[in-house]
C-alpha positions in Angstrom: 0.0 0.0 0.0 1.5 3.4 -0.9 2.4 5.6 1.9 1.7 9.2 2.0 5.2 10.0 0.9 4.9 7.9 -2.3 1.5 9.5 -2.9 3.1 12.9 -2.7 6.2 12.1 -4.4 5.3 9.3 -6.9 8.4 9.6 -8.8 10.8 9.5 -6.0 14.3 8.2 -6.8 13.4 8.0 -10.6 15.7 9.7 -13.1 13.9 11.4 -15.9 15.7 12.8 -18.9 13.8 15.7 -20.5 14.8 16.3 -24.2 13.2 19.6 -25.1 14.6 22.5 -27.1 12.3 25.0 -25.6 14.0 26.1 -22.4 10.6 27.4 -20.9 8.8 24.1 -21.4 11.9 22.2 -20.2 12.0 24.3 -17.0 8.2 23.8 -16.3 8.5 20.0 -16.8 11.7 19.9 -14.6 10.1 21.8 -11.7 7.0 19.8 -11.7 8.6 16.5 -12.0 11.3 17.3 -9.4 8.4 18.2 -7.0 7.0 14.8 -7.7 10.3 13.3 -6.3 12.2 12.7 -9.6 15.8 13.5 -10.3 15.9 15.5 -13.5 18.4 15.5 -16.4 17.8 17.8 -19.5 19.1 17.9 -23.0 18.4 20.6 -25.6 18.8 18.2 -28.7 19.1 14.7 -29.9 22.9 14.7 -29.8 23.0 15.9 -26.1 20.4 13.3 -25.2 22.4 10.5 -26.6 25.4 11.7 -24.7 23.5 12.0 -21.4 22.3 8.4 -21.9 25.9 7.1 -22.5 26.9 8.7 -19.3 23.9 8.3 -16.9 21.3 5.7 -15.8 17.9 7.0 -16.7 14.5 5.5 -15.9 12.3 7.3 -18.4 13.0 9.8 -21.5 10.5 12.6 -22.3 11.2 13.3 -25.9 10.1 16.4 -28.1 9.8 15.5 -31.9 10.5 19.0 -33.3 14.0 19.9 -32.4 16.6 21.4 -34.6 19.6 19.2 -35.6 19.0 15.7 -34.7 15.1 15.6 -34.2 13.1 13.5 -31.8 12.3 10.7 -34.3 15.9 10.3 -35.4 17.0 10.5 -31.7 14.5 7.7 -30.9 15.9 5.5 -33.7 19.4 6.0 -32.3 18.4 5.1 -28.7 16.7 2.0 -29.9 19.8 0.9 -31.6 21.6 0.7 -28.3 20.9 -2.9 -26.9 21.0 -1.6 -23.2 18.3 1.0 -24.1 15.9 -1.2 -26.1 13.4 -1.3 -23.2 13.9 2.2 -21.8 10.5 4.0 -21.5 10.1 6.8 -23.8 7.3 9.2 -23.9 6.8 11.5 -26.9 5.7 15.0 -26.0 4.9 17.0 -29.1 2.6 19.5 -30.5 2.6 17.6 -33.8 -0.7 15.6 -34.2 -1.2 12.0 -35.6 -3.4 13.7 -38.3 -0.5 15.8 -39.5 2.0 12.9 -39.6 0.2 9.6 -39.3 3.0 7.5 -40.9 5.6 9.1 -38.5 3.5 8.2 -35.6 3.2 4.6 -36.8 7.0 4.5 -37.0 7.3 5.8 -33.4 4.9 3.0 -32.1 6.9 0.5 -34.0 10.0 1.8 -32.1 8.3 0.8 -28.9 6.8 4.0 -27.8 3.6 3.6 -25.9 2.8 7.2 -24.9 2.6 9.9 -27.4 1.2 13.1 -25.7 0.3 16.5 -27.1 2.0 19.3 -25.0 -0.9 21.6 -24.6 -3.5 19.0 -24.1 -1.6 17.1 -21.3 -1.7 18.4 -17.7 1.3 18.2 -15.5 -0.6 15.8 -13.2 -1.3 13.7 -16.0 2.3 13.6 -17.1 3.4 12.5 -13.7 0.7 9.7 -13.7 1.7 8.5 -17.1 5.4 8.3 -16.0 4.4 6.6 -12.8 2.5 3.9 -14.7 5.8 2.6 -15.9 6.8 1.6 -12.4 5.2 -0.9 -10.0 3.6 0.7 -7.0 5.7 -1.5 -4.7 9.0 -1.9 -6.1 11.2 -2.0 -3.1 12.2 1.6 -3.4 12.1 3.9 -0.3 8.8 5.9 -0.1 
């Protein structure tokens, strides 16, 4: 049974990598997820994301699609090429809709991404809940 601490900090001891080129959005997500107990790492683009994943253990990646340079889709493909990251939970946060890019979203799902969320339609509380769903409620971590 979850304790009050885990209810208030459902992402305690989880490390989340936020890959977002918009600094304001990255800051908002960072503050909200940190308040939920998560350790936060950030990357401004796909190249930086891959570097962080080579250097740090990460529990979840929040990945924007529309980034300059190595975009989110190409970053996703590079992540999935690494055997140690094949099962890493990745949530796509984008303003692109499936109607605008149906084929692209099919490729994203084929790469093992279960959650594709629209930034402006997803509340911060829903985001925490979606991330928390990747982890068992009683997994032996301190609450």
